[in-house]
C-alpha positions in Angstrom: -35.0 9.2 -9.3 -34.4 11.2 -12.5 -31.5 10.9 -15.0 -31.6 12.8 -17.5 -35.4 12.5 -18.0 -35.6 9.2 -17.3 -37.8 8.1 -14.3 -36.2 4.6 -12.9 -32.9 3.5 -13.6 -33.0 0.3 -14.8 -30.4 -2.0 -14.0 -29.4 -5.8 -13.6 -28.9 -7.0 -9.9 -25.5 -8.5 -10.1 -25.1 -9.9 -6.5 -22.2 -12.2 -5.9 -23.9 -14.2 -3.4 -27.0 -15.5 -2.7 -29.7 -12.9 -0.5 -29.8 -16.1 2.4 -25.8 -15.6 2.5 -25.9 -12.0 3.0 -28.9 -12.2 5.8 -26.9 -14.5 7.4 -24.2 -12.0 7.7 -26.5 -9.3 8.6 -27.8 -11.5 11.5 -24.6 -12.4 12.8 -23.4 -8.4 12.9 -27.0 -7.6 14.4 -25.9 -9.8 17.1 -23.3 -8.1 17.8 -24.4 -4.4 17.4 -26.7 -6.1 20.1 -24.1 -7.0 22.4 -22.5 -4.0 22.6 -25.6 -2.5 23.6 -25.7 -0.1 20.4 -29.0 1.0 18.9 -27.6 1.5 15.0 -23.9 1.0 13.6 -22.6 2.8 11.2 -20.3 1.2 8.5 -17.8 3.1 6.8 -15.0 0.7 5.9 -15.6 0.0 1.8 -15.0 -4.0 2.4 -17.2 -4.0 5.3 -20.1 -2.4 3.0 -19.4 -4.9 0.6 -19.6 -7.8 2.9 -23.1 -6.9 4.2 -24.9 -5.6 0.9 -22.7 -6.5 -2.0 -22.7 -3.0 -2.7 -18.8 -2.1 -4.4 -17.2 0.3 -6.2 -13.7 2.1 -6.9 -15.5 5.5 -5.5 -15.0 5.0 -1.9 -12.7 8.1 -1.8 -16.2 9.7 -1.3 -18.0 9.9 1.4 -20.5 6.8 2.2 -22.5 5.0 5.0 -23.9 2.0 5.6 -26.7 2.1 8.0 -27.5 -1.1 10.0 -30.2 -0.9 12.8 -30.9 -3.9 15.1 -34.4 -3.2 13.6 -35.8 -2.6 10.1 -33.8 -2.3 6.9 -30.3 -1.2 6.5 -30.1 1.9 4.5 -27.0 3.3 2.3 -25.9 6.5 1.9 -23.7 7.5 -1.2 -22.7 10.1 -3.1 -25.0 10.8 -5.8 -23.1 9.4 -9.2 -22.9 6.0 -7.0 -25.9 5.6 -6.2 -26.8 3.4 -9.5 -24.0 0.8 -7.6 -26.2 0.3 -4.9 -28.9 -0.7 -7.5 -26.9 -3.2 -9.5 -24.6 -4.4 -6.3 -26.9 -4.8 -3.3 -29.4 -6.6 -2.2 -30.4 -3.5 0.3 -32.4 -1.3 -2.2 -32.9 1.3 0.6 -30.4 4.4 -0.1 -30.2 8.0 -0.1 -27.6 10.3 -1.7 -26.1 13.5 -1.7 -25.0 15.8 -4.5 -21.5 17.3 -4.8 -22.4 20.7 -3.5 -23.9 18.9 -0.4 -22.4 18.5 2.7 -22.6 14.4 3.3 -22.2 14.3 6.9 -25.3 16.8 7.1 -27.3 14.1 5.8 -26.0 11.3 7.5 -27.1 13.6 10.6 -30.5 14.2 9.2 -31.2 10.2 8.3 -29.8 9.7 12.0 -32.6 12.1 13.3 -35.4 11.4 10.6 -35.1 7.2 11.4 -35.6 8.3 15.1 -31.6 8.0 16.4 -31.2 11.8 18.1 -30.7 10.2 21.1 -29.6 6.7 20.7 -26.5 4.5 21.3 -24.9 4.9 17.8 -21.5 2.7 16.9 -18.9 4.4 14.9 -15.9 2.3 13.0 -13.4 4.7 15.0 -10.7 2.3 13.1 -11.8 3.1 10.0 -9.4 5.3 7.4 -12.3 6.8 6.3 -14.0 8.4 9.3 -11.8 11.0 10.1 -11.2 12.8 13.8 -13.0 15.5 11.9 -15.6 13.7 11.0 -16.2 12.4 14.1 -15.8 16.1 15.7 -18.6 17.4 13.4 -21.0 15.0 13.7 -20.9 15.1 17.6 -22.2 18.9 16.8 -24.4 18.0 14.4 -26.3 15.5 16.7 -25.0 16.9 20.4 -27.6 14.0 21.8 -26.1 10.9 20.1 -24.1 8.7 22.4 -21.0 8.1 20.0 -19.6 4.5 20.4 -16.9 2.8 19.4 -18.4 0.2 16.6 -15.1 -0.8 15.6 -14.3 -4.5 14.6 -17.8 -5.3 14.7 -18.4 -6.8 10.9 -14.4 -7.8 10.6 -15.2 -10.2 13.5 -17.7 -12.2 11.4 -16.2 -11.7 8.4 -12.6 -13.6 9.4 -14.6 -16.6 9.5 -15.1 -17.5 5.5 -18.4 -19.7 4.2 -17.8 -22.0 1.7 -19.4 -19.4 -1.1 -16.8 -17.4 -0.3 -13.9 -20.0 -0.6 -14.9 -20.6 -3.7 -13.9 -17.2 -5.1 -10.6 -17.4 -3.4 -10.0 -20.4 -4.9 -10.7 -18.9 -8.5 -8.3 -16.0 -7.2 -5.7 -19.0 -6.2 -5.9 -20.2 -9.7 -5.1 -16.7 -11.1 -2.3 -16.3 -8.7 -0.4 -19.1 -10.0 -0.9 -18.3 -13.6 0.7 -14.3 -12.7 3.7 -16.0 -11.0 4.6 -18.5 -14.1 4.2 -15.8 -16.4 6.3 -13.8 -14.0 9.0 -16.0 -13.7 8.7 -17.1 -17.4 9.7 -13.4 -18.0 12.7 -12.9 -16.0 16.0 -12.8 -17.7 19.7 -10.8 -17.9 18.4 -7.2 -19.5 14.5 -7.5 -19.1 13.9 -4.7 -16.8 11.0 -5.0 -14.2 8.3 -3.0 -15.5 8.6 -6.1 -18.9 8.1 -8.5 -16.1 5.0 -6.8 -14.3 3.2 -5.8 -17.4 3.3 -9.1 -18.5 2.1 -10.5 -14.9 -1.1 -8.0 -15.0 -1.4 -9.3 -18.5 -1.5 -12.7 -17.8 -3.5 -12.2 -14.7 -6.3 -9.4 -16.1 -6.7 -12.3 -19.2 -7.3 -15.4 -16.8 -10.0 -13.2 -15.0 -8.2 -10.8 -12.2 -9.9 -8.0 -10.9 -7.7 -4.8 -10.1 -5.9 -6.3 -6.8 -5.8 -4.5 -3.5 -1.7 -4.2 -3.8 -0.1 -3.9 -7.3 2.7 -7.2 -8.0 5.8 -6.5 -6.1 8.5 -7.0 -8.3 11.9 -5.9 -7.5 15.5 -7.2 -8.3 19.3 -6.9 -7.2 19.6 -5.2 -3.6 16.1 -3.9 -4.3 14.6 -7.2 -3.1 15.8 -5.7 0.1 13.6 -2.6 0.1 10.1 -3.6 1.3 6.7 -3.6 -0.6 8.8 -2.5 -3.5 7.4 -2.2 -7.2 9.0 -2.3 -10.1 11.3 1.0 -11.1 12.4 0.5 -14.9 15.8 -1.4 -13.3 17.1 -3.5 -16.0 18.0 -7.3 -14.5 21.7 -8.1 -14.3 23.5 -11.8 -14.3 23.3 -13.1 -10.7 20.2 -10.9 -9.7 17.8 -12.3 -6.9 14.3 -11.6 -8.5 11.2 -11.3 -6.1 8.2 -11.7 -7.4 4.7 -11.4 -4.9 1.2 -10.7 -6.5 -2.8 -11.8 -6.1 -5.5 -12.8 -8.1 -9.2 -11.0 -7.6 -12.5 -12.0 -8.1 -15.6 -10.2 -6.8 -12.8 -8.2 -4.5 -11.5 -11.7 -2.9 -8.4 -12.5 -3.0 -5.4 -15.0 -2.9 -1.6 -14.0 -3.0 1.3 -16.2 -3.7 5.2 -15.0 -3.4 8.1 -16.7 -5.0 12.2 -16.1 -5.4 14.2 -16.5 -8.2 17.4 -15.7 -9.3 18.9 -14.5 -13.1 22.0 -17.6 -13.5 24.6 -18.1 -11.9 22.7 -18.5 -9.1 24.7 -18.2 -5.4 25.2 -20.7 -2.0 23.7 -17.4 -0.4 20.6 -16.9 -1.8 20.1 -20.9 -1.9 20.2 -20.9 1.7 17.8 -18.2 2.2 15.5 -20.1 -0.1 15.8 -22.8 1.4 15.1 -21.5 5.1 12.5 -19.5 4.0 10.7 -23.0 2.3 11.3 -24.8 5.6 9.7 -22.3 7.6 6.9 -22.1 5.8 6.1 -25.7 5.7 6.8 -26.5 9.4 4.8 -23.7 9.7 1.9 -24.8 7.8 2.3 -28.7 9.4 1.8 -26.2 12.6 -1.9 -25.1 11.7 -4.6 -26.8 13.2 -8.1 -25.4 14.6 -7.8 -24.0 18.3 -4.4 -23.5 18.5 -2.9 -19.8 19.0 -2.0 -17.9 16.3 1.2 -16.9 18.4 1.9 -20.7 18.9 2.5 -21.0 15.0 4.3 -18.3 14.5 6.7 -19.5 17.0 6.8 -22.2 14.7 8.3 -20.1 12.0 10.4 -17.7 13.9 12.5 -21.0 15.3 12.8 -22.1 11.9 14.2 -18.8 10.4 16.6 -18.1 13.8 18.0 -21.8 14.0 19.2 -21.2 9.9 20.7 -18.2 10.9 18.7 -15.2 10.2 16.5 -12.8 11.9 12.9 -14.8 13.0 11.7 -12.0 15.3 10.5 -8.8 14.3 8.0 -9.4 11.7 4.2 -10.9 11.7 4.3 -14.2 9.2 0.4 -14.5 7.6 -1.9 -12.2 8.0 -5.7 -12.6 7.1 -7.3 -12.6 3.8 -10.6 -12.1 1.8 -11.9 -9.0 0.4 -9.4 -6.3 -0.5 -9.9 -2.5 -1.9 -6.8 -0.9 -2.8 -4.6 -0.2 -0.6 -4.0 -3.5 0.6 -4.8 -7.1 -0.4 -5.1 -8.6 3.2 -7.0 -8.2 6.1 -4.1 -8.4 8.6 -5.3 -5.8 10.8 -8.1 -8.4 11.9 -6.3 -11.3 12.8 -2.2 -12.2 11.5 -0.2 -14.6 12.9 2.4 -12.0 14.9 4.2 -13.2 18.6 2.1 -13.2 21.1 -1.4 -13.6 19.2 -3.5 -15.3 21.8 -6.3 -15.4 19.5 -7.4 -18.8 18.0 -7.8 -20.5 15.0 -11.2 -21.3 13.6 -12.1 -23.8 10.8 -12.8 -21.6 7.0 -9.9 -18.7 8.1 -8.3 -18.2 5.3 -4.9 -16.4 5.6 -1.6 -15.6 2.9 1.4 -16.6 4.5 4.4 -15.2 3.3 7.8 -16.9 5.0 10.7 -14.0 4.5 14.6 -14.2 5.0 16.1 -11.0 5.3 19.2 -9.9 4.5 19.0 -5.8 4.2 21.1 -4.6 2.1 21.9 -7.4 0.0 18.5 -9.6 -0.5 15.0 -10.1 0.6 13.8 -14.0 0.0 10.7 -15.0 0.5 8.1 -18.2 -0.2 4.5 -17.9 0.4 1.4 -19.5 0.2 -2.4 -18.7 0.9 -4.3 -21.3 2.6 -7.5 -22.4 4.8 -8.0 -23.8 7.9 -9.8 -27.1 7.7 -11.2 -29.2 10.7 -7.8 -31.0 10.7 -5.2 -28.9 9.9 -4.6 -26.8 6.4 -5.8 -26.6 3.3 -3.2 -25.2 0.5 -5.4 -22.9 -2.2 -1.8 -21.9 -4.3 -0.3 -24.6 -6.0 2.8 -23.5 -7.6 6.5 -25.5 -6.9 8.2 -23.8 -4.5 12.0 -23.6 -4.7 14.6 -20.9 -6.4 13.7 -20.4 -9.6 17.3 -20.2 -11.5 16.7 -18.8 -15.3 
């Protein structure tokens, strides 16, 4: 490939894992492709591409594909400007690219034809945000003899159980998250505004080694704490205000998240009660985690504790898989979550962020969370910052 007269792009490989780790993942995914009776899988979800190849870019808004055939070498298709990222971050060097005046779907169709899949059973990630209905319809026109099959959740089913190497990155992210929550709490006082708290959190986690997070830090105060997924708004914090903080650390795109509640003095009995119920519900739930137990059964422990405490414990999930993340999320909740009726079971080395939220709409939300790993006998708490209502 020539760039500005240079015959070869020279880059240093920067792989997050060993080649053997990537090959293990590829083998497991190929077994699932075969089990679904597919000839090839077209991956469009950036987290899945990262998991299988190491390819990493924030430019995932542009079309990109990773082709995983049952036999032979996988192949990247990227925007031309992104191909250097394939060479730098992916252990799979086989790639082709399109220029900005070209149609990426046409290149995908041409590549599938050239590889011998013009009449094959091709799996597409139909649940992907990056494979639209328009894309699907256009490809059916370009590839009239292809049998279009649903390849959703093939990679995610492998991703949900982490390797020890992945958990090492999540541990590093947990240390960063702890530093961020401490920085945020220490910044809270009357007269400070939410932006100043968010800025201090982001400064500290960045200096501690965090990459950009999947979500921004959640920083809200007063009645705004009862607004779901609220971020800083410039509101000045007043005496007696609750302050809600939730944030993550991110290392090699692996995240760990943590949530704590604070109040600017003077505190009040209702906030103290809400924090107590939230904390006890979390701790009871953590005590209930063990391999082979259905997630819905563990969720019910949290729900019962919150209901018994006098709050609403029926309406939301409480905990979701966490690992690889790109914006707009730091979690893997679409893969697996603690929620009512979930019959799938816990397995060792699954990792979850478990936010225990007590909500009083129009007054405040109070929450406590941990990122945890399922062990052979229970769970290991990966985040480690004292659980309490912080009165500032």
